[in-house]
N, C-alpha and C positions, 0 to 999 in steps of 0.2 A: 363739771356737767358731763355725765357718759353720754358718749355720740350715739347720734340714732343708727342703728344698724341697718342693712340692705333690707333684711327681713321685716324690720319694722317699719320701713318705708314702704314696701310692698303691702303690709298688712294696712297701712293707714291709707293707701290709695284705694285697694280693691274695697274696704270697708266704705270709704268715703263713697265711691263710685255706686255701689250697693243701696247706700241711705239715699243717695241724690235721685236715681231712678226710680226710687219706691218700691225696690224689692225687699227693704227692710221699713216696715212702716212705723209711725209714731206710736211710742209706747211699746215696740218690739222689745223682749228682754234680748239682752246681748252676754250670753254665758262663754266664759272664756274658753272652757274646754270644748265647747261645741265650736265655736268659731276656729280656736286652735286646728283641730281636727278637718275642718271644712276647708282652711287655707293652706293646710299643710306646714304649719310652724309649730313652734313651742308657744306656752303662754305668757312668755315675757314679751316677744314682740305686740302679742294681742293687748296685753295690758299698757305698752306703749302707746298703740294705735288709739285704745280707749281714752288714754289721758290727752292725747293731742286731738281727738275729735270732740272731746268736752271742752276744750279752750275753744274750738270753732263753732260751738254753739249745736252740733250736730247730735251728741251724746250727752246724756246726764248720769254721771256716777254718784252714787248713793255712799253714806258712810259704812255702812255694810258690805261696801265694794260692788253690789250689784250694779250693772249699767243697764240702760235702756236709751232707745232713739227718742230724742226729744220731741214733744209736742210743740205747737205754735201756736198763740193765742192770737187774739184780734190785736191786742195791744202791743204786743211783739212785733208783729207784722206791720201795725204802722209806724213804730219806731224804727225799725229796720228799714223800711222804704224812704223814712224822712233822712234816715242816714245815707242811703243810697243816692237819693237826689244830690244831696250834699256833695258827696266824695265825687260822683261820677261826672257832676257838671263841672267842680273843681277839676278834675282830671282832663276833662274835655278842653276848658279854659286854656291849659297849657298845652293840649295836644293841636289844636287847631293850627296856630302859626307853624307847626314843626311838620304838618303831614306834605309829603311830596306828591308828585303826580303818580309815582308807583303805588304808593300806600293808598291812596284814593282809588287807584285801578283795583287793589285787592279788596277794598270796600264794595267796589261795583260787582265785583265777580263774584263774591261771598252772596250778596243780594240776589244777585240772577239765581244763583242756585237755589237760595230759599223760595223763590217765588215759583219754582218747579218741583220742590221736595215733595214727596207723596208719606214719607214716613214721619210720625210726630217726632220720635226720638231723635232721628238726624236732624229734623228741622230745628230741635231745640240746641242740639250741637251747633248747628250753624247761626243761630242767633246769637250763641256765647261767643263765637269766633269773630262775628261781626262786632260786637261790643268790644271785645278784647282787641281788635284791630284798631278801632275807633281811638281808644285811649293809649295804645301802644307808644306813640312818640312824646307822650307827656314826661317821661323823664323820673317818674315818681314811683318808684318800686314799692315803697310802702303803701300808699295809697292803692296802688293797683293790687295787692294783697288783700287789704281789707275788703277792697270792693268784691272780690273773689269770694270770701269767706261770707260776705253778706249774701251775695246772690246763691252760693250752695244752700244755706239755710232755707230760702224760700224757693229755690227751683223745683224741688221734688213736687210741690203743689200744681205748679204750671204744667210740670209733666203729666200729671196724674190727670188734671182738668182742662188743659188747653190743647185741643184738637188742632192740626196745623192748618186747615182751612177755616177755623172759626172766625180769627181775625186777619187771615193772610193778606187781603186786599188792603187793608187799613195799616197793619204793620207794614207793609210793602211802602207805603206813601210815606210813613212815618221815618222810614230808614232813609228813603230818599231825599226825603226832606233834612236829614241831617248829613247827608253827602252832599247836598246843595251847600247849605251852611259852612261845612268844612271847605269846600272849593272855592267859596266866595271868601273865605276867611272871615265869616261873619259870625264873630263869638256870641252874640246876644241872641242871634236868631238860633243858633246851633243849640244853646243852652235851654232856649225855650221850647224849642223841639225836644228834646231830651227830657225835659221835666215832664210835660205831656205824656209822654211816651212812657216813662217809669210810674206815673201816676195812673194809666189805664192798666198796666201789668197789675199793680198794686190792688185794682178792683177785682181783676183775675183770681189774686190769690186770697183776697178775703172773702169772695164768693164760694170758693173750693173749700175753705176753713168753716165758713158758717153753715153752707149746706150739710155737711158730713159731720160736723160735732154739735150741731143743733140738738138733735136729738139723742145726742150720747154716742153717737157713731164715730169711727174715726174715718178719716178721707180713705175711700175705695181707690187704691192705685190701680186696679184692672179696669176701672171704667173708663169710658171716654166720652164725657159731659160734653154738649154743644150749648154755647151762649151765644 
């Protein structure tokens, strides 16, 4: 197997980031020559990047080699969140007893930042950091990678439609409840809180998909809907 070059890794990371933040919308054609010029690389790293991102569910490469940013259907969203609940609750189960006072303080610090963050994109980054820190002690690297991949597929819809003030108070309570479950080493409570938290996020993503695709429109990643 040919090793992945530094140029390919850079192209993968940069294209992934552009898709997740909504700069490249669902259905956007991904032309190798244009992307190569934009990223300052040859077409080979772009081909590598598109192949990798296809495996992550962010890109679709057709038989004629044309590529597009993937759409997300209601059914796919439901399946992804079913998987997220299973995997994230399992990661949490293994993590609870391995959290230390230091890691709990890290969770509390991240949550404190989230409660005052005024930029939606930075709020979303903080939310991702919170969940990564929540599961980090689990010692299940493959599980964590699968969780990251699933989150990447749906996060672009959250960024587009979930303004940081829409559910700030509710989200904060849910995160604080998770921290309490970790602190008390109450696995059942922590998993129950996490499941409810993920199902609420699922409804946000479903609303984003259904609102903007219902009339044949794609999600408007420049809007700031309030729910």
